[in-house]
N, C-alpha and C positions, 0 to 999 in steps of 0.2 A: 176670487175665489180663493182665501187663504183658507184652508183646512178642509174645506171638502172637496170630496173624490168626484168625481163625474160617474153615471153608472155602465159608461163604455168601457171605464178603463179596468173595473171589475169583471165585465165579462171579458173585456181579453186576457185580464189577467185569467182566468178561470178556463179559456178556450186553448192559453200555451198549455196551464197542467195539463188536459188534457191527450193534448197534439203530445208532450213530455212523456204522458204513462204511454201512451199508443207507440210511440218509439221504440220504448225502452222493450215494451211487447213483442213489437215485429224482428227487434231486432233479437232475441229469446230464442224467437222460433224461425228464424231464418236461414236456416240451414247452414247455418253456422253456431253450435254448442259450446264457443269459445266465453260468452259472455254469462251460459247456464256455469262454467264450471268455477268464472272469475265469481260470480255471486255463493258459490260454496265455500272457495277459500276465502272469502272477507266473512263468513259465517265464521269459520273457522278461528280465524282468526280472532276474533270481537271475541270469541267463546274463551283461548286460552289466554285472555287479559292479561297477565304479567310478563316483565320479560325472561325473566327466570323459567314458565311455562312454558315459552313463546321458543325459546332455546332449546328445551328439555325437549317437545315435540317435534321441534325439525330433527335434530340430533334422531331420534325416534324414525323418521322416515326417512333417514338415508343422506342427511341433507348432509355437507364438511361443515365440521369444529365451526372457520373460522365464518365460513359464510354464514352461520346458524346462529352467530354469534352479533354480525354486522349486521344481520336482517334483523335478527328478534330487536336488538338494541336502535333498532332508528326511530328517528321522530316524528316519520312518513308518515300516512294515516294508511288505513285499511287498505281503498281506492287506488291506490299509487304501487302500497306492495303486494295485491294481488298479481298485480304484472313482473313481479322483482324475483330473479331466477332460482333463489331459495323451496319460493313456495312451487311453480313450477314441475322444479324439481321432484319435491319430495310430496307435491300434491296431483301428480300424472292422473290420465286418464283412469291409467292401472288400479293405480288407487281406489278412485271411487267405484270402479268397477267391482274391485275385491271388496265395498264395502254393499255390494249389491243395488249399484243404484242403476240402472239403465238409463242408454246413451237414445235422444232426444232423437237421434237420425243414424243411426243404426241398422236401420231393418228400411229405410226409406228408399 
């Protein structure tokens, strides 16, 4: 069976993909808006792109200079840094409310 992958493996892979996507969608609407906020933090982190720009943005959001420098210069990826203290301080729920973004679970 060299080089040939049975059809069952393809079906299993698709099923796992659908389940992962469904799990992500359920977690976003499960009564906890933290994963939605995390997705927004990741998007902003990627948008800032460079270390210099990330540090400037964090300082503008009110993060302490040393914490902003350490976080901006970190080699970790956006998923890891979305849980970092600097982003939770700078990109708080109040910040997103000030942008006019509604909370998914505020009126529930």
